[in-house]
C-alpha positions in Angstrom: -18.8 4.2 -22.9 -18.8 5.4 -26.5 -15.8 5.0 -28.9 -15.7 7.3 -31.9 -13.6 6.8 -35.0 -13.3 9.4 -37.7 -12.5 8.7 -41.4 -12.5 10.4 -44.7 -10.1 13.2 -44.3 -7.5 14.2 -46.9 -6.1 16.7 -49.3 -8.5 18.6 -51.5 -8.3 21.6 -53.8 -10.1 24.9 -52.9 -13.8 24.5 -54.2 -13.7 20.9 -53.9 -15.7 18.5 -51.7 -15.1 16.0 -49.0 -17.1 13.8 -46.6 -15.8 12.8 -43.2 -17.5 10.0 -41.2 -17.6 9.1 -37.5 -18.4 5.7 -36.6 -19.6 5.0 -33.0 -19.5 1.9 -31.0 -22.2 0.7 -28.7 -25.9 0.2 -28.8 -27.1 3.6 -27.7 -26.0 5.9 -30.5 -29.5 7.2 -30.9 -29.4 8.8 -27.5 -26.4 11.0 -28.2 -26.3 14.4 -29.9 -23.4 14.3 -32.2 -21.1 17.2 -33.1 -18.3 18.1 -35.4 -15.5 20.4 -34.3 -12.2 21.5 -35.9 -8.8 22.7 -34.8 -6.2 24.4 -36.9 -2.6 24.7 -35.8 -2.3 27.4 -33.1 -6.1 27.8 -32.6 -8.6 26.7 -30.3 -11.0 23.9 -31.1 -13.9 25.4 -32.6 -17.6 24.2 -33.1 -18.6 23.3 -36.8 -22.0 21.5 -36.6 -24.3 19.5 -34.3 -27.2 17.2 -34.9 -29.8 16.1 -32.3 -30.1 12.5 -31.4 -33.2 12.2 -33.5 -31.7 14.4 -36.3 -34.5 17.1 -35.7 -32.2 19.8 -34.7 -29.1 20.9 -36.6 -26.9 23.9 -36.0 -23.9 25.2 -37.9 -21.3 27.8 -37.2 -21.8 30.7 -39.6 -18.7 30.2 -41.6 -19.9 26.8 -43.0 -23.6 27.5 -43.4 -24.7 26.8 -46.9 -21.5 24.7 -47.5 -21.4 21.9 -44.9 -24.1 19.4 -44.1 -24.2 17.2 -41.1 -26.2 14.1 -41.2 -26.5 10.8 -39.1 -27.6 7.2 -39.8 -28.8 5.8 -36.3 -29.1 2.2 -37.8 -25.3 2.4 -38.8 -24.1 4.2 -35.8 -22.5 6.8 -38.0 -22.5 10.7 -38.3 -21.5 12.5 -41.5 -20.2 15.9 -42.4 -20.4 16.6 -46.1 -18.2 19.5 -47.0 -18.6 21.4 -50.3 -16.9 24.5 -51.7 -14.0 24.0 -49.4 -11.8 26.9 -48.6 -8.2 27.0 -47.4 -9.4 28.3 -44.1 -11.3 25.1 -43.5 -8.0 23.3 -43.2 -7.8 21.7 -39.7 -8.1 18.4 -37.8 -11.8 17.5 -37.7 -13.1 15.7 -34.6 -16.5 14.2 -33.8 -17.9 14.2 -30.4 -20.9 12.7 -28.6 -23.0 14.1 -25.8 -25.7 12.2 -24.0 -28.8 14.2 -24.8 -31.3 14.3 -21.9 -33.2 17.5 -23.1 -34.1 19.2 -26.2 -30.8 21.4 -25.9 -28.1 20.4 -28.3 -24.4 21.4 -27.1 -22.3 23.6 -29.1 -19.2 24.0 -27.0 -16.3 21.3 -26.4 -16.8 21.3 -22.7 -20.3 19.9 -23.0 -19.3 16.8 -24.8 -18.7 13.5 -23.1 -16.7 11.4 -25.9 -14.3 12.4 -28.6 -12.8 10.8 -31.5 -9.1 10.9 -32.5 -9.6 13.3 -35.4 -9.0 13.4 -39.1 -7.0 15.8 -41.1 -8.5 17.9 -43.8 -6.2 20.0 -45.9 -7.6 22.4 -48.5 -5.0 23.7 -50.9 -5.4 27.0 -52.7 
Protein backbone atom coordinates (compact mmCIF):
# COMPACT_ATOMS: atom_id res chain seq x y z
CA UNK A 1 0.00 0.00 0.00
CA UNK A 2 1.29 3.44 -0.93
CA UNK A 3 -0.16 6.71 0.27
CA UNK A 4 0.54 9.87 -1.69
CA UNK A 5 0.19 13.43 -0.43
CA UNK A 6 0.60 16.39 -2.76
CA UNK A 7 1.54 19.88 -1.66
CA UNK A 8 2.73 23.16 -3.08
CA UNK A 9 -0.20 24.21 -5.21
CA UNK A 10 -1.48 27.75 -5.20
CA UNK A 11 -2.24 30.87 -7.18
CA UNK A 12 0.38 32.33 -9.49
CA UNK A 13 0.40 34.88 -12.28
CA UNK A 14 0.99 33.88 -15.86
CA UNK A 15 4.70 33.54 -16.53
CA UNK A 16 5.41 32.61 -12.95
CA UNK A 17 6.70 29.42 -11.41
CA UNK A 18 5.47 26.90 -8.91
CA UNK A 19 6.76 23.60 -7.59
CA UNK A 20 4.42 20.88 -6.45
CA UNK A 21 5.60 17.95 -4.39
CA UNK A 22 4.28 14.49 -3.70
CA UNK A 23 5.37 12.63 -0.59
CA UNK A 24 4.92 8.87 -0.57
CA UNK A 25 4.63 6.55 2.38
CA UNK A 26 6.30 3.17 2.63
CA UNK A 27 9.77 1.80 2.07
CA UNK A 28 9.38 0.71 -1.56
CA UNK A 29 9.12 4.10 -3.23
CA UNK A 30 12.06 3.32 -5.50
CA UNK A 31 10.11 0.44 -7.08
CA UNK A 32 7.43 2.77 -8.42
CA UNK A 33 7.21 4.86 -11.53
CA UNK A 34 5.72 8.21 -10.54
CA UNK A 35 3.45 10.30 -12.70
CA UNK A 36 1.82 13.69 -12.60
CA UNK A 37 -1.63 14.23 -14.06
CA UNK A 38 -3.96 17.20 -14.06
CA UNK A 39 -7.67 17.74 -14.40
CA UNK A 40 -9.34 21.01 -15.25
CA UNK A 41 -13.06 21.58 -14.62
CA UNK A 42 -15.18 19.78 -17.17
CA UNK A 43 -12.21 17.99 -18.69
CA UNK A 44 -10.76 14.53 -18.42
CA UNK A 45 -7.70 13.82 -16.36
CA UNK A 46 -4.65 14.22 -18.57
CA UNK A 47 -1.08 13.02 -18.40
CA UNK A 48 1.55 15.64 -17.62
CA UNK A 49 4.82 13.85 -16.86
CA UNK A 50 6.26 10.56 -15.66
CA UNK A 51 9.58 9.49 -14.21
CA UNK A 52 10.76 5.91 -13.99
CA UNK A 53 11.69 4.31 -10.71
CA UNK A 54 15.38 5.04 -11.21
CA UNK A 55 14.84 8.44 -12.78
CA UNK A 56 16.47 7.34 -16.03
CA UNK A 57 13.32 7.65 -18.14
CA UNK A 58 11.26 10.82 -18.22
CA UNK A 59 8.41 11.77 -20.51
CA UNK A 60 6.26 14.87 -20.80
CA UNK A 61 3.12 15.76 -22.62
CA UNK A 62 3.89 18.12 -25.50
CA UNK A 63 2.17 21.13 -23.98
CA UNK A 64 4.57 21.27 -21.00
CA UNK A 65 7.85 20.31 -22.66
CA UNK A 66 10.51 22.90 -21.98
CA UNK A 67 8.48 24.44 -19.14
CA UNK A 68 7.94 21.64 -16.60
CA UNK A 69 10.53 19.39 -14.99
CA UNK A 70 9.77 16.20 -13.10
CA UNK A 71 12.28 14.83 -10.63
CA UNK A 72 12.42 12.45 -7.70
CA UNK A 73 14.37 11.89 -4.53
CA UNK A 74 14.19 8.22 -3.61
CA UNK A 75 15.89 8.83 -0.28
CA UNK A 76 13.12 11.28 0.65
CA UNK A 77 10.27 9.30 -0.98
CA UNK A 78 9.27 12.40 -2.89
CA UNK A 79 8.56 13.35 -6.47
CA UNK A 80 8.51 16.93 -7.68
CA UNK A 81 7.06 18.87 -10.57
CA UNK A 82 8.75 22.19 -11.22
CA UNK A 83 6.51 24.36 -13.36
CA UNK A 84 7.92 27.45 -15.08
CA UNK A 85 6.45 29.91 -17.56
CA UNK A 86 2.99 28.99 -16.35
CA UNK A 87 0.00 29.74 -18.53
CA UNK A 88 -3.68 30.12 -17.63
CA UNK A 89 -4.36 26.85 -19.45
CA UNK A 90 -2.17 25.07 -16.88
CA UNK A 91 -4.87 25.75 -14.28
CA UNK A 92 -6.07 22.43 -12.90
CA UNK A 93 -5.96 20.09 -9.97
CA UNK A 94 -2.63 18.30 -10.12
CA UNK A 95 -2.44 14.68 -9.01
CA UNK A 96 0.53 12.44 -8.45
CA UNK A 97 0.22 8.73 -9.05
CA UNK A 98 2.33 5.64 -8.47
CA UNK A 99 2.71 2.53 -10.57
CA UNK A 100 4.75 -0.49 -9.50
CA UNK A 101 7.26 -0.70 -12.32
CA UNK A 102 8.26 -4.24 -13.23
CA UNK A 103 9.52 -3.58 -16.78
CA UNK A 104 11.23 -0.68 -18.52
CA UNK A 105 7.89 0.64 -19.73
CA UNK A 106 6.69 3.76 -17.94
CA UNK A 107 2.93 4.38 -17.76
CA UNK A 108 1.31 7.44 -19.28
CA UNK A 109 -2.41 6.75 -18.90
CA UNK A 110 -4.46 7.03 -15.69
CA UNK A 111 -5.73 3.45 -15.81
CA UNK A 112 -2.18 2.10 -15.57
CA UNK A 113 -1.57 3.60 -12.13
CA UNK A 114 -2.11 1.83 -8.84
CA UNK A 115 -2.23 4.69 -6.33
CA UNK A 116 -3.31 8.33 -6.40
CA UNK A 117 -2.95 11.36 -4.21
CA UNK A 118 -5.79 13.69 -3.31
CA UNK A 119 -4.63 16.45 -5.64
CA UNK A 120 -3.47 20.03 -5.24
CA UNK A 121 -5.00 23.04 -6.97
CA UNK A 122 -2.85 25.13 -9.27
CA UNK A 123 -4.40 28.33 -10.54
CA UNK A 124 -2.67 30.58 -13.06
CA UNK A 125 -4.14 34.03 -13.48
CA UNK A 126 -3.80 36.00 -16.69
